[in-house]
N, C-alpha and C positions, 0 to 999 in steps of 0.2 A: 436773580440769583441769590442769594443770599451772602451774604460780605466771607463766609465763613470759606461759600465755595474758592471763592479769589485769590482772596485769601491767608492756605492754610498752616495749622497753627508750625513752627518753627520744630518741632517732631517729626511732625507727615510731611515738613517742607524736608527738611534730613534724609530721610526717610528714605521718603520719594525722586525727592535725587542723586541718595545714597545706586538702592536698585536700577534706578536708569544710564548711570553712569556707569556701572555692573556690564550691567546688560547692554550699553555702548564700545566699549571697549571692548566688552570679548566679544560682539559680533563686532569690531573691529580689526579684531583677534584672527577671529575666526576665518573672517572677508582676507586677508590678510596673507595667512600660513595655501589657503585655498588659491589665493590670486600667483602663491609666491611657486607651487610647486605646480603648476600649468608653465607657471614661465618658468622655473627652470624645465621643465622635460622639452617643453619645446624650443626651450634654447640648445638644448642636447640637443633634440630631433635635427632643428637647422643649423649645427656648430658643426657634421657629419653629413656627406653625402658620397651615395651609393655607387663606382662609373662600372661598367661593365669595361673589362679588358684584355679576354682576349678569350678563345676556346680549352678545353684543355687540350684535344690536338695537335698547341703549340707547343707541347716544354714537355721536353722527350723528360726520360725517365733518371732522377742522377741527374739532371739540366740543372738547368737555369735562363731564361731571359729576359732583358728590358728592355719595358716598356712604357710609350713617350701616354700619358694617361688625354687620348680629348675631353674640351674640357673642366679642364681641370692647370688649368692656367701654362702648359707646356710640364708639369708632373710629371717623373718617370718613377716606375714603383720595379721593380726587383721578382719575378714570380719565380723560385721554385716548384722544384714537384723528385722531393728528398729519396722516396716511396713509395709504389703504385698506387695511384687514388692518393693523396698526398697533399695535397700544397700551399707554400707559404708565400707571404706576400712579405716585403724589407725595402724599406728608405734604399736603393743604392748606391750612395754615394759612401767610401768608406770616414768612419767615425773616426779617424786619427788628424785626416785634414784635409775632408771634403773631398780625398779623388773620390771620380765614379767608377765604379769596384767593372772588373776585365770580364775578366774567366772561371771556369768551372773547375777541381782537379777532387774529382773522387769527391769528398762530402763537404770543400771546404768552396768558397770563393773569391777571390785572391784581388785585389788590392794591386794594382800594375804596376803604378809608383813607387811603396814601398814597402810592396810584397809581405802588408799584414792578413793574415787572413781570418777566413767568419766562417759558419756549421753552417750547411743547404739546411738544417732545418730547424733548428736555433734562433738563427742568427746569434753566435753569439762570441765573440770576439777566441780564436783559438794560436794565435799570432800575431806577434809585437808588429812595431808600433803600434796597432789601436792598442785597445784595454774595454775598450766601450764597448757594446752589442751592439748591432744593425737596430734604428726601429722599425718598427712589425706595425706593420698592419692589417687589419682585419679583412680578410678573405671567407669570402661562399662560391660555394659552385651550386650553379640553376641548372637546370636544361642541357650541361655540360658549356657550360659555356663563368668565365673567372669572375667574377666582380668581388671588388673592392672597395673598402669604404675607408673614405682619411676624411677623420676628424683635423677640421681651422683654430 
C-alpha cells in the first residue's frame, strides 16, 4: 500500500468523514424513528385490552347494567342501550364524588347519593352536583356479544 492510500489528504479526509458522519446520523435517525414508531404502536396496543362483557340480550332498550369485567382487576363498566341496537360503555362512578351510579330513569343515569344525573347516550352530566361527563370506554359488538376496550 502506498502512503497516500493510508493517509488521505486533509480535504479527502474531511469529505470522507463528513459524508460518513452524515450517512451515519441519517441512518441513526431513520432507525430511531422506525423504532420509535413501532414502539409507540406496540405501547398503544399493550396499553389497551379488549374484554368480553356480556351479550346484547343482557341490556334492555332504554336500560343499562353494571358488569364486573373478568380479568380486569375488578374493574366495572356500565353498559347502556339508549335506543335499539345502540350500546354505550361508561365508567360507573359518579364524577362528583366517585359513588357508584345506581339506576336509570328515562334517558338519565342517576347517582343515588347526591342525585346527579348523566345522559345514557353520551355520558354528559345533565344535573349537578356533577359537572364532568362520565368516562367513556370503546365498545364493539361482535357476534351479539359486547366487548369493551380499556386503556391503561
